[in-house]
C-alpha positions in Angstrom: -37.2 -68.3 38.8 -36.1 -71.1 41.3 -32.6 -71.5 42.4 -31.8 -74.8 40.8 -33.1 -73.4 37.8 -30.7 -70.1 37.9 -27.8 -72.4 38.7 -28.7 -74.8 35.9 -29.0 -71.3 33.9 -25.3 -70.2 34.9 -24.0 -73.4 34.3 -25.5 -73.7 30.6 -24.2 -70.4 29.7 -21.0 -71.4 31.3 -20.9 -74.6 29.1 -21.8 -72.3 25.9 -19.0 -69.8 26.5 -16.4 -72.5 27.3 -17.3 -74.1 23.8 -17.1 -71.1 21.9 -14.0 -69.7 23.7 -12.0 -73.1 23.2 -12.7 -73.0 19.6 -11.8 -69.5 19.2 -8.5 -69.5 21.4 -7.5 -72.8 19.5 -7.4 -75.1 22.6 -9.6 -77.6 20.7 -7.9 -78.9 17.3 -9.5 -82.3 16.2 -7.2 -82.6 13.2 -4.8 -85.3 13.2 -1.1 -84.7 11.6 1.0 -87.6 10.3 3.3 -88.8 12.8 1.7 -86.6 15.8 0.1 -88.6 18.3 -3.6 -87.4 19.2 -5.7 -88.4 22.4 -9.0 -88.2 20.4 -12.0 -86.2 20.5 -13.1 -88.0 23.8 -10.4 -86.3 25.5 -10.3 -83.0 23.7 -13.6 -81.9 24.5 -13.9 -84.3 27.7 -10.9 -82.5 29.6 -12.1 -79.0 29.3 -15.9 -80.5 30.2 -14.7 -82.4 33.3 -12.3 -79.1 34.3 -15.3 -76.6 34.1 -17.5 -79.4 36.0 -14.8 -79.6 38.9 -14.4 -75.9 38.9 -18.2 -75.8 39.4 -18.4 -78.4 42.0 -15.6 -76.7 43.9 -16.9 -73.3 43.6 -20.6 -74.4 44.9 -18.9 -76.7 47.8 -17.0 -73.6 49.0 -19.7 -71.1 48.9 -22.2 -73.5 50.7 -19.9 -74.1 53.4 -18.6 -70.8 53.7 -22.5 -69.7 54.2 -23.3 -71.7 56.7 -20.2 -71.3 58.9 -19.7 -67.6 58.2 -22.8 -65.7 56.9 -25.9 -67.5 58.3 -27.0 -66.7 62.0 -26.5 -69.9 64.1 -28.4 -71.7 66.7 -26.2 -71.2 69.8 -23.0 -73.5 69.1 -25.0 -75.2 66.3 -25.4 -74.2 62.7 -29.2 -73.1 61.9 -31.7 -75.3 60.1 -30.5 -73.5 57.0 -27.3 -74.2 57.3 -27.8 -77.8 58.3 -29.4 -78.1 54.6 -26.4 -76.4 53.3 -24.1 -79.0 54.7 -26.1 -81.9 53.5 -26.3 -80.7 50.1 -22.5 -79.9 50.1 -22.1 -83.7 50.7 -22.8 -84.8 47.7 -21.0 -81.9 45.8 -18.0 -82.9 47.5 -18.2 -86.7 46.5 -18.9 -85.5 42.9 -16.0 -83.0 42.9 -13.9 -86.0 44.1 -15.0 -88.2 41.4 -14.4 -85.4 38.8 -11.1 -84.7 40.0 -10.1 -88.2 39.9 -11.4 -88.7 36.5 -9.2 -85.5 35.3 -5.8 -87.8 36.2 -6.9 -90.0 33.2 -8.0 -87.5 30.8 -4.8 -85.3 31.5 -2.4 -88.3 31.0 -4.2 -89.1 27.7 -3.9 -85.2 26.9 0.1 -85.2 28.0 0.6 -88.4 26.1 -1.5 -88.3 23.2 -3.0 -91.5 23.8 -6.9 -92.1 23.7 -8.2 -93.1 27.1 -9.1 -96.9 26.1 -5.2 -97.4 25.4 -4.1 -95.9 28.6 -2.3 -98.3 31.0 -2.4 -98.4 34.7 1.1 -97.9 34.9 1.3 -94.6 33.2 -1.9 -93.2 35.1 -0.6 -94.6 38.5 2.7 -92.7 37.4 1.3 -89.7 36.8 -1.0 -89.1 39.9 1.8 -90.2 42.3 5.1 -88.9 40.7 4.1 -85.7 38.4 3.2 -82.2 40.1 -0.3 -81.8 38.3 -1.3 -85.3 39.2 -0.4 -85.2 42.7 -2.6 -81.7 42.5 -5.2 -83.6 41.4 -5.0 -86.6 43.4 -4.8 -84.3 46.9 -7.7 -82.3 45.9 -9.8 -85.6 45.3 -8.7 -86.9 48.7 -9.5 -83.1 50.2 -12.9 -83.4 48.7 -13.6 -86.9 49.8 -12.4 -85.4 53.7 -15.0 -82.4 53.0 -18.0 -85.4 52.2 -16.9 -86.8 55.8 -16.6 -83.4 57.7 -20.1 -82.5 56.6 -21.9 -85.5 58.0 -19.6 -85.5 61.3 -21.9 -83.0 63.3 -23.6 -79.5 63.1 -21.3 -77.4 65.3 -20.4 -74.1 64.1 -16.5 -74.6 64.9 -16.6 -78.0 62.6 -18.6 -76.0 60.1 -16.1 -73.2 59.9 -13.3 -76.0 59.5 -15.3 -77.8 56.7 -15.4 -74.2 54.8 -11.7 -73.9 55.6 -10.6 -77.5 54.1 -12.9 -76.6 51.1 -11.1 -73.2 50.1 -7.9 -75.3 50.8 -8.8 -78.0 48.2 -9.4 -75.0 45.5 -5.6 -74.5 45.6 -3.5 -77.6 44.7 -4.5 -77.2 40.6 -3.5 -73.8 41.0 0.3 -74.4 41.4 0.4 -76.6 38.5 -0.3 -75.6 34.4 0.7 -72.3 32.9 1.5 -70.2 35.8 4.0 -72.7 37.4 5.4 -73.1 34.2 6.2 -69.4 33.6 9.1 -67.0 34.4 8.1 -65.0 37.5 5.8 -67.6 38.7 6.4 -66.2 42.3 3.9 -63.8 41.0 2.2 -66.1 38.5 1.1 -68.9 40.7 0.3 -67.0 43.8 -1.9 -64.4 42.0 -3.7 -67.5 40.3 -4.2 -69.1 43.8 -5.6 -65.8 45.4 -7.8 -65.2 42.2 -9.3 -69.1 42.5 -9.9 -68.3 45.9 -11.3 -65.0 46.0 -13.5 -65.8 42.7 -14.9 -69.1 44.3 -16.2 -67.0 47.6 -17.7 -64.7 45.6 -19.5 -67.1 43.0 -20.2 -69.8 45.5 -21.6 -67.4 48.1 -24.0 -66.0 45.7 -25.3 -69.5 45.1 -25.5 -70.1 48.8 -27.3 -66.6 49.5 -29.9 -67.9 46.8 -30.6 -71.4 48.6 -31.1 -69.2 51.8 -33.3 -66.5 50.8 -36.4 -67.8 52.5 -34.3 -67.4 55.7 -36.4 -65.1 58.2 -33.0 -62.8 58.8 -31.8 -63.3 54.9 -31.3 -59.2 54.9 -28.6 -59.5 57.4 -27.3 -62.5 55.8 -27.3 -60.3 52.3 -25.8 -57.4 53.7 -22.8 -59.8 55.0 -22.3 -61.1 51.7 -22.2 -57.9 50.2 -19.3 -56.9 52.2 -17.5 -60.3 51.6 -18.6 -60.0 47.6 -16.9 -56.5 47.3 -13.4 -57.7 49.1 -13.4 -60.6 46.6 -14.4 -58.3 43.7 -11.3 -56.2 44.5 -8.9 -59.3 45.2 -10.0 -61.3 41.9 -9.5 -57.9 40.0 -6.1 -57.3 41.2 -4.9 -60.9 41.2 -6.4 -61.3 37.8 -4.7 -58.6 36.5 -1.4 -59.5 37.8 -1.9 -63.1 36.5 -2.7 -62.0 33.0 0.5 -59.6 33.0 2.9 -62.7 33.3 1.3 -65.1 30.8 0.7 -62.3 27.9 4.2 -60.5 28.8 3.6 -57.7 26.7 0.6 -55.1 26.0 0.6 -55.7 22.3 -0.4 -59.4 23.1 -3.4 -58.1 24.6 -4.7 -57.1 21.5 -2.9 -59.0 18.9 -3.5 -62.7 20.3 -6.8 -64.6 20.9 -5.8 -65.4 24.3 -5.3 -61.7 24.9 -8.9 -61.2 23.4 -10.5 -63.9 25.8 -8.6 -62.1 28.8 -10.5 -58.7 27.5 -13.8 -60.8 27.4 -13.2 -62.3 31.2 -12.2 -58.5 32.2 -15.5 -57.2 30.5 -17.4 -59.8 32.5 -15.7 -59.0 35.8 -16.9 -55.1 35.0 -20.4 -56.1 34.5 -20.5 -58.4 37.8 -19.0 -55.3 39.6 -21.6 -53.0 38.2 -24.5 -55.4 39.4 -22.7 -56.0 42.8 -22.8 -52.0 43.4 -27.1 -52.4 42.0 -27.1 -54.7 45.0 -25.6 -52.3 47.4 -27.4 -49.2 46.4 -30.9 -50.8 45.4 -31.5 -54.3 46.5 -30.5 -54.3 50.2 -32.7 -51.3 50.8 -35.5 -52.8 49.0 -35.0 -56.2 50.9 -35.3 -54.1 54.2 -38.5 -52.5 52.6 -40.2 -56.0 52.1 -39.5 -56.2 48.3 -37.5 -59.7 47.5 -38.1 -59.5 43.7 -35.4 -57.0 42.9 -32.8 -59.1 44.7 -33.8 -62.1 42.7 -33.8 -60.3 39.2 -30.3 -59.2 40.1 -28.9 -62.1 41.4 -29.9 -63.9 38.6 -28.3 -61.6 36.0 -25.0 -61.8 38.4 -24.9 -65.7 38.6 -25.1 -66.0 34.6 -22.6 -63.4 34.0 -20.4 -65.2 36.2 -21.2 -68.4 34.8 -19.7 -67.1 31.3 -16.6 -65.7 33.2 -16.1 -69.3 34.8 -16.3 -70.8 31.3 -13.8 -68.1 30.0 -11.5 -68.7 32.6 -11.4 -72.6 32.3 -10.9 -72.0 28.4 -8.0 -69.8 29.1 -6.3 -72.5 31.3 -6.4 -74.6 28.0 -5.6 -72.0 25.7 -1.6 -71.5 24.4 -0.4 -68.3 25.9 1.6 -65.5 23.9 5.1 -66.6 24.0 7.7 -64.1 22.8 10.3 -65.5 20.2 13.0 -65.0 22.4 11.6 -67.3 24.9 10.8 -70.1 22.5 13.5 -72.2 23.7 12.9 -72.1 27.5 16.1 -71.8 30.1 15.9 -74.7 32.2 17.2 -72.7 35.2 14.8 -70.2 34.6 12.1 -72.7 34.6 13.5 -74.1 38.2 13.7 -70.3 39.4 11.2 -68.6 37.9 13.6 -65.9 37.2 17.4 -65.3 35.8 20.4 -66.2 37.7 21.6 -63.1 39.5 25.0 -61.5 39.0 27.4 -61.4 41.5 26.3 -59.7 44.9 26.0 -55.9 45.4 23.9 -53.6 47.5 22.0 -52.4 44.5 21.1 -55.8 43.4 20.2 -56.8 46.7 17.7 -54.0 47.5 17.1 -52.5 44.0 16.1 -55.6 41.8 12.8 -56.6 43.1 11.7 -60.4 43.0 7.7 -59.8 43.6 5.4 -62.3 45.4 2.0 -61.9 45.3 1.4 -63.5 48.7 3.7 -61.3 50.6 2.9 -58.0 48.9 -1.0 -59.1 49.9 -0.2 -59.9 53.3 1.9 -56.6 53.9 -0.8 -54.2 52.0 -3.5 -56.1 54.1 -1.7 -56.0 57.3 -0.8 -52.4 57.0 -4.3 -51.5 55.9 -6.3 -53.4 58.6 -3.9 -52.2 61.4 -4.3 -48.4 60.5 -8.0 -48.5 60.0 -8.1 -50.1 63.3 -6.2 -47.6 65.0 -8.4 -44.8 63.0 -11.5 -46.6 64.5 -10.1 -46.3 68.1 -9.1 -42.9 67.9 -12.6 -41.8 66.4 -14.1 -43.6 69.0 -11.9 -41.4 71.7 -9.6 -44.1 72.8 -5.6 -43.6 72.5 -3.2 -46.2 70.9 0.4 -46.3 71.2 2.3 -44.7 68.4 5.1 -47.0 69.4 3.1 -50.1 68.8 1.9 -48.9 65.3 5.5 -48.0 64.1 6.5 -51.5 65.5 3.8 -53.2 63.5 4.2 -51.2 60.4 8.2 -51.7 60.6 7.5 -55.5 60.9 5.5 -55.7 57.9 7.7 -53.8 55.4 10.8 -55.8 56.5 9.0 -58.9 55.9 8.1 -57.5 52.5 11.5 -56.4 51.7 13.2 -59.9 52.4 10.5 -61.7 50.7 10.4 -59.3 47.7 13.4 -57.3 47.2 16.7 -58.6 45.7 17.8 -60.7 48.7 14.9 -63.1 47.7 16.5 -64.0 44.4 19.6 -64.5 46.3 18.3 -66.8 49.0 17.3 -68.9 46.0 20.7 -69.8 44.9 23.1 -68.9 48.1 22.8 -70.5 51.3 24.3 -67.7 53.2 21.8 -65.4 52.0 18.9 -68.0 52.5 20.2 -68.1 56.5 20.4 -64.3 56.7 16.7 -64.3 55.1 15.7 -67.2 57.8 16.9 -65.2 60.7 15.0 -62.0 59.6 11.6 -63.9 59.2 11.8 -66.1 62.4 13.5 -63.3 64.9 13.4 -59.7 63.7 9.9 -59.6 61.7 8.3 -61.8 64.5 9.5 -59.7 67.4 8.2 -56.4 65.8 5.1 -57.9 64.7 4.2 -59.0 68.7 5.3 -55.6 69.9 2.4 -54.4 67.6 -0.2 -56.2 69.8 -2.2 -57.0 66.7 -4.7 -59.0 69.0 -5.5 -56.3 71.4 -6.2 -53.5 68.7 -8.5 -56.3 66.9 -10.4 -57.1 69.9 -10.9 -53.1 70.9 -11.6 -52.2 67.0 -13.9 -54.9 65.5 -17.6 -54.4 66.3 -19.7 -57.0 68.2 -22.6 -57.9 65.7 -25.9 -56.7 66.6 -27.5 -60.3 66.4 -26.2 -62.2 68.9 -26.5 -65.5 66.8 -23.9 -63.9 64.4 -20.5 -64.5 64.5 -18.1 -62.1 63.5 -14.6 -61.5 63.2 -14.3 -60.8 66.8 -15.9 -63.8 67.9 -14.0 -66.0 65.8 -10.8 -64.7 67.2 -12.0 -65.1 70.9 -12.8 -68.7 70.0 -9.3 -69.3 68.5 -8.1 -67.8 71.8 -9.7 -70.0 74.2 -9.2 -73.1 72.1 -7.7 -76.0 74.0 -5.2 -76.4 70.6 -4.0 -72.7 71.3 -3.7 -73.3 74.8 -1.6 -76.3 74.2 0.4 -74.3 71.1 0.9 -71.4 73.7 2.3 -73.3 76.3 6.3 -71.9 76.6 7.7 -75.6 76.1 5.4 -76.3 73.2 6.4 -73.0 71.4 10.3 -73.6 72.0 9.9 -77.1 70.8 8.1 -76.1 67.5 10.9 -73.0 67.2 14.0 -75.6 67.7 12.8 -78.5 66.0 11.9 -76.6 62.9 15.3 -75.1 62.9 17.0 -78.6 63.3 14.8 -80.3 61.5 14.7 -78.3 58.4 18.6 -78.4 57.9 19.4 -81.7 59.2 17.3 -83.7 57.0 16.6 -83.5 53.1 13.9 -81.5 53.5 15.3 -77.9 52.7 16.2 -79.1 48.9 12.8 -80.8 48.7 10.6 -77.4 49.7 12.9 -75.1 47.5 12.3 -77.1 44.5 8.3 -76.3 44.5 7.1 -72.6 45.0 4.1 -73.8 47.5 7.0 -75.6 49.8 9.2 -72.6 49.9 6.0 -70.3 50.6 5.0 -72.6 53.0 8.4 -72.6 54.7 9.0 -68.8 54.8 5.6 -68.4 56.3 6.6 -71.4 58.8 9.5 -69.1 59.8 7.2 -66.3 60.8 4.6 -68.1 62.6 7.3 -70.1 64.6 8.9 -67.1 65.5 5.8 -65.1 66.6 4.5 -68.0 68.7 7.5 -68.3 70.7 8.2 -64.0 70.8 4.6 -63.8 71.5 4.8 -66.3 74.3 8.0 -64.9 75.8 7.2 -60.7 75.6 3.7 -60.6 74.0 1.2 -58.4 76.0 -2.1 -59.9 74.0 -4.8 -61.6 75.9 -4.7 -65.3 75.8 -1.1 -65.4 76.5 -0.4 -67.5 79.8 0.4 -66.0 83.0 3.9 -67.0 83.9 6.4 -65.6 85.9 9.7 -64.0 84.0 12.3 -66.1 85.9 10.5 -69.0 84.1 10.4 -67.3 80.6 14.1 -66.3 81.1 15.2 -69.8 81.1 12.9 -70.7 78.3 14.4 -67.8 76.2 18.2 -69.0 77.4 17.4 -72.5 76.0 16.1 -71.2 72.7 19.8 -69.4 72.8 21.6 -72.2 73.4 19.8 -74.3 70.8 20.4 -71.5 68.3 24.4 -71.4 69.2 24.7 -75.0 69.1 22.8 -75.1 65.8 25.4 -72.7 64.3 28.4 -74.4 65.8 27.2 -77.5 64.2 26.9 -76.1 60.7 30.3 -74.4 61.0 31.7 -77.8 61.6 29.9 -79.4 59.3 31.6 -80.8 56.0 28.5 -82.1 54.3 26.5 -79.6 52.2 23.3 -79.1 53.3 20.5 -79.6 50.3 23.1 -80.3 47.9 21.1 -81.3 45.1 19.4 -78.2 44.8 22.5 -75.9 45.3 24.5 -77.8 42.8 21.7 -77.1 40.3 21.5 -73.5 41.0 24.9 -72.3 42.4 26.2 -69.4 40.4 29.6 -69.4 38.9 30.6 -66.1 40.4 30.1 -67.4 44.0 32.7 -69.2 46.3 32.4 -73.0 47.0 29.1 -74.5 48.5 30.9 -75.6 51.4 32.4 -72.1 52.2 29.1 -70.3 51.5 27.6 -72.9 53.7 30.2 -72.0 56.6 29.5 -68.3 56.2 25.6 -68.5 56.3 26.3 -70.5 59.8 28.6 -68.0 60.9 26.2 -65.3 60.1 23.2 -67.2 61.7 25.5 -67.5 64.6 26.1 -63.8 65.2 23.0 -62.5 63.9 21.1 -64.5 66.2 22.8 -63.1 69.2 21.4 -59.1 68.8 17.7 -59.7 69.1 18.3 -62.7 71.5 20.0 -60.2 73.7 17.3 -57.6 73.5 14.5 -60.4 74.5 16.9 -61.2 77.4 16.9 -57.9 78.6 13.4 -57.5 78.3 12.8 -60.3 80.3 15.2 -59.6 82.7 13.5 -56.3 83.2 10.3 -58.0 83.5 11.5 -59.6 86.2 12.5 -57.2 88.3 9.4 -55.3 87.9 7.6 -58.6 88.6 9.6 -58.6 92.0 8.7 -55.1 92.5 4.9 -55.4 92.3 5.1 -58.4 94.6 7.4 -56.4 97.3 4.9 -53.5 97.0 1.8 -55.8 97.5 3.3 -57.2 100.4 4.1 -53.7 101.9 0.7 -52.5 101.4 -0.6 -55.6 102.9 1.9 -55.1 106.1 0.6 -51.4 106.3 -3.0 -52.4 106.3 -2.2 -55.0 108.7 -0.3 -52.4 111.3 -3.4 -50.0 110.9 -6.2 -52.7 111.9 -4.1 -54.1 114.3 -3.8 -57.5 112.5 -0.8 -59.9 111.6 -0.4 -59.5 107.7 0.8 -62.1 105.8 4.5 -61.7 106.1 4.5 -61.4 109.7 2.3 -64.9 109.7 5.3 -66.4 107.6 7.6 -65.2 109.9 6.0 -66.4 112.9 5.9 -69.9 111.1 9.2 -69.8 110.7 10.3 -68.9 114.4 8.3 -71.7 115.8 9.5 -74.4 113.4 13.0 -73.2 114.6 11.9 -73.3 118.1 10.8 -76.9 117.9 13.9 -77.8 116.0 15.9 -76.3 119.0 13.6 -78.4 121.4 13.9 -81.7 119.6 17.8 -81.3 119.8 17.6 -80.2 123.5 
């Protein structure tokens, strides 16, 4: 069976499953009740059909670009011929994706307003597209898809292909931040788990489609082996994120069997398990058969896997349209819970700060993967007979654990409703966590532990890391002045404008803000005290000056906040301010004082480290001059210091002669 036929069969399976699941789950009801607006049959059936088409096109776009950039061997700095053909095919997929996402705007408006498509006004569609979160997400997805169509025609370099693949993955995510998950309580888990679920599943399914398109590549066995490792990671990520998301939507275990939504979830779980078994068969049987020159087994298993995955895609779309089980106690939603994603916390106590968790799937994943990958790298080094300092391991693990604590424990809840706690979270994420992570020297560990691919035309994780370290963009970002500018500008720009109130209202914006705190701090402290390769060699005296300027900027920021009489992000904090808390301005002044005092301790530690480096640098330079002098004395030649002293003496004689 040819690849287009396989894709068509998988798509057909997805359509059949989608229709059956929509009917079973109650997502499509064509009956018109008196007084109840109806969008009509075209919208009722066209919206899920377009949603599935958009999903399929997005999955194929991600899979083909990722295959071209990361799975296939290249041709020097360029993608191989098979990769070039994949990128050219992606152009049309991306254009179709953009058109479908744009059409979904009108269909979604029709569904929400209960108005047939032909009766929609331009104003209602435009207002939805640019003023409502769900419409903005679809417009953003359509724009990113158009960008992808352009990028696939801009060149054939492997770096550009990698950028294109990353943009494709980003384009998948905007709709994940709307719908059931964004409107549910506990959306810190629901939204992020859905985004991870969509991304992992798309790489898995799309990568398989890309693999089928390049199965006649002469080094297909190695490509299939790389995809097998990717598919295993995607299977684990899909299973964990899907379980977390389903738990939030179902609410209780009883809903898993007592509701039609729960039955659809169980069917999707069965599809996932079936594909997992097929993947295990690939690893145990198909890959050895490919190495033995028998490609038939691979095609049969891949066909079955793709069809089951198509059924899973149909179930996923049906679940996104089906009503979720809602307990009777939650029939009337609390506006504050919808805004925050959790009940407003009570007065601050130590037990509530550290014992009432607010789990966020993104940071939990970062902490778990970061600790696991680091420890595996240390284990690989030690197995090879190389030592790795325990202090670096402790520093890295401590940094990640503190990151998880301030983003997933009770302190994260209070950071939403109190500016003072938010400021403490900011200081920890931008100073304490980065300093500890920098002390772990993760780049050095990665370069030592990651293995170089046997094929020189294959770029593994180590090769991509080196490319990033040697890139012009990274050289600019790692300049001390630039790193300082990013750190200071983000501090003043967030709080001296209306930006804080805006990002706090959106889970994605809040997530991006916290990640930026960590990255901006990591960049600055990596420039100042980092030991990883790729860092600029700058005299500690200059770095001490840079750090002193950051301390001054930080202290002045705290002083400005202490003197301010205007409430920062008033629109947000007025809406969520607890009745038991002190006034907004008093809480803001408390946060300013905490920021001022809290930042002094890590800043002082960094200053001591820089002064120590400065002293050691001078000692090394003096030792070098002493060795040069000893060598010169032994050989009877003048050393550098002697020549410099002679130059000064000659200059003094010339000056005295001119005066005479």
